[in-house]
VEXGUDREN-520092 format. One record per residue (C-alpha): residue number from 1; x, y, z; residue in one letter. Coordinates in steps of 0.1 Angstrom, whole numbers. Layout:
BEGIN
     i    east   north      up   aa
   NUM       X       Y       Z    a
...
END
This chain:
BEGIN
     i    east   north      up   aa
     1    1338    -299    1375    m
     2    1303    -286    1370    p
     3    1286    -266    1398    l
     4    1253    -284    1394    v
     5    1253    -321    1388    t
     6    1216    -328    1388    e
     7    1199    -333    1355    f
     8    1161    -328    1351    h
     9    1143    -339    1320    d
    10    1106    -337    1310    s
    11    1084    -355    1286    l
    12    1071    -326    1264    p
    13    1059    -350    1237    y
    14    1038    -371    1262    i
    15    1030    -349    1291    d
    16    1000    -325    1287    g
    17    1002    -288    1291    e
    18     996    -278    1328    p
    19     965    -257    1335    s
    20     967    -222    1350    a
    21     957    -235    1384    e
    22     984    -261    1383    t
    23    1010    -235    1373    r
    24     999    -212    1401    a
    25    1001    -240    1426    e
    26    1036    -249    1413    i
    27    1047    -213    1417    a
    28    1033    -211    1452    r
    29    1052    -243    1462    l
    30    1085    -230    1447    i
    31    1081    -196    1464    s
    32    1075    -214    1497    a
    33    1109    -231    1494    e
    34    1128    -200    1484    l
    35    1146    -179    1510    p
    36    1134    -144    1517    a
    37    1165    -128    1501    d
    38    1167    -149    1470    y
    39    1161    -119    1448    g
    40    1191    -100    1461    t
    41    1215    -127    1472    t
    42    1235    -148    1448    l
    43    1235    -186    1450    h
    44    1265    -200    1469    p
    45    1275    -219    1438    s
    46    1280    -187    1418    i
    47    1315    -172    1423    p
    48    1319    -137    1434    a
    49    1326    -110    1408    l
    50    1363    -102    1404    p
    51    1377     -70    1417    d
    52    1381     -48    1386    f
    53    1407     -20    1388    r
    54    1403       5    1360    f
    55    1429      32    1352    s
    56    1422      67    1362    e
    57    1413      77    1326    l
    58    1390      47    1321    a
    59    1373      54    1355    q
    60    1367      90    1345    k
    61    1352      79    1312    e
    62    1329      54    1330    l
    63    1317      81    1353    e
    64    1311     105    1324    r
    65    1291      78    1306    k
    66    1271      70    1338    e
    67    1263     107    1342    a
    68    1253     109    1305    n
    69    1276     138    1299    q
    70    1289     148    1264    p
    71    1325     140    1254    i
    72    1349     169    1261    t
    73    1386     175    1256    g
    74    1404     150    1234    g
    75    1431     158    1209    i
    76    1439     194    1204    d
    77    1437     198    1166    l
    78    1449     234    1166    s
    79    1485     221    1167    r
    80    1480     209    1131    y
    81    1467     242    1118    e
    82    1489     267    1101    a
    83    1502     291    1128    p
    84    1498     328    1126    e
    85    1529     349    1126    p
    86    1537     367    1158    p
    87    1530     404    1163    e
    88    1551     429    1145    s
    89    1586     429    1158    s
    90    1595     463    1144    s
    91    1585     481    1175    a
    92    1615     493    1194    s
    93    1599     491    1228    d
    94    1595     453    1227    r
    95    1620     430    1243    d
    96    1642     413    1216    p
    97    1643     381    1237    q
    98    1606     380    1239    h
    99    1603     385    1202    i
   100    1628     356    1196    l
   101    1608     333    1219    d
   102    1576     341    1200    e
   103    1592     333    1167    w
   104    1607     300    1181    k
   105    1572     290    1193    h
   106    1557     299    1160    t
   107    1583     278    1141    l
   108    1577     249    1164    q
   109    1540     249    1156    k
   110    1548     253    1119    a
   111    1571     223    1121    y
   112    1545     202    1138    t
   113    1519     212    1112    s
   114    1543     205    1084    s
   115    1552     171    1098    s
   116    1515     162    1102    h
   117    1507     173    1066    l
   118    1537     153    1052    s
   119    1527     122    1071    t
   120    1491     126    1060    r
   121    1502     130    1024    q
   122    1523      99    1026    e
   123    1495      79    1041    n
   124    1471      91    1015    l
   125    1496      81     988    s
   126    1499      46    1003    l
   127    1462      43    1006    l
   128    1457      52     970    e
   129    1484      27     959    s
   130    1475      -3     982    y
   131    1443       6    1000    g
   132    1420      -9     974    k
   133    1437     -43     975    n
   134    1440     -42    1013    a
   135    1403     -34    1015    w
   136    1394     -63     992    l
   137    1416     -87    1011    i
   138    1401     -76    1044    g
   139    1366     -81    1030    n
   140    1376    -115    1017    s
   141    1389    -125    1051    q
   142    1357    -113    1068    l
   143    1336    -133    1043    e
   144    1356    -164    1051    d
   145    1350    -158    1088    v
   146    1313    -152    1081    l
   147    1311    -184    1061    r
   148    1328    -204    1089    q
   149    1304    -190    1115    i
   150    1274    -197    1094    e
   151    1287    -232    1089    k
   152    1291    -237    1126    e
   153    1257    -223    1132    l
   154    1241    -246    1107    q
   155    1259    -276    1122    e
   156    1247    -266    1156    t
   157    1211    -263    1144    k
   158    1213    -297    1127    e
   159    1227    -312    1159    a
   160    1200    -296    1180    t
   161    1173    -309    1156    d
   162    1188    -344    1157    a
   163    1187    -343    1195    v
   164    1150    -332    1194    h
   165    1142    -359    1169    r
   166    1159    -386    1189    e
   167    1142    -374    1220    r
   168    1108    -373    1204    k
   169    1113    -408    1189    t
   170    1123    -423    1223    k
   171    1094    -406    1241    q
   172    1069    -417    1214    e
   173    1083    -453    1216    t
   174    1079    -453    1254    a
   175    1045    -437    1253    r
   176    1026    -471    1253    g
   177    1047    -485    1281    e
   178    1043    -453    1302    l
   179    1006    -452    1297    v
   180    1004    -489    1306    g
   181    1025    -483    1338    l
   182    1003    -453    1347    e
   183     971    -474    1343    d
   184     987    -502    1363    a
   185     996    -477    1390    w
   186     961    -463    1390    k
   187     946    -498    1393    r
   188     970    -506    1421    g
   189     961    -475    1440    v
   190     924    -481    1434    r
   191     928    -517    1445    g
   192     946    -506    1476    t
   193     919    -482    1485    i
   194     892    -508    1479    e
   195     910    -532    1502    v
   196     914    -506    1529    e
   197     876    -497    1526    l
   198     867    -534    1528    a
   199     890    -539    1558    a
   200     874    -509    1575    e
   201     839    -522    1567    k
   202     849    -556    1581    l
   203     863    -540    1612    r
   204     831    -520    1618    r
   205     810    -551    1613    e
   206     832    -571    1638    t
   207     829    -543    1663    l
   208     791    -542    1658    e
   209     787    -579    1664    r
   210     809    -578    1695    r
   211     787    -550    1708    r
   212     756    -570    1701    q
   213     770    -601    1718    q
   214     780    -581    1748    a
   215     744    -566    1751    q
   216     728    -600    1749    s
END
């Protein structure tokens, strides 16, 4: 069910353009009807905004954007780089277990880097084999979507133009009747005022004659 059921229409093809004085008077009358807090308070028909709950990560990103700060952090790319070998393990004063831990850590980093490079090589191979066709198919699908949107836009424009043409035709057809009704209304108002003036004149004449008769 719509929030607002009233429908207001105008006669743009018949009514004249209001003057600057008329517009100023209309704005004054509208402002007089508006509450003092209309600029800060929503209309009762407008529903309240939903309570958004962002994740902690999204909230931090929103705060960073609001503060206009640069992006920091992100993915640590150093894990994909070739690791450097640990320090020389030939020294006799070093703890063998510590040396073993360093080599294990270095091997883990090397395995991570090797896995990344292998996956990247596989993806590049797949891209070289099927990427061109996938890209062409994607472009074709996007072109179909674009044509459909352009078709809907054209149909909407044509429907809008048809409504405007029908509206103009109806208003131009009713122009003569509206002008005649307006003239009849003006003549009726003028006749009513003339009758009231004649009645007032007759009343004054009656009062004047009564005054003269009372004096005689």
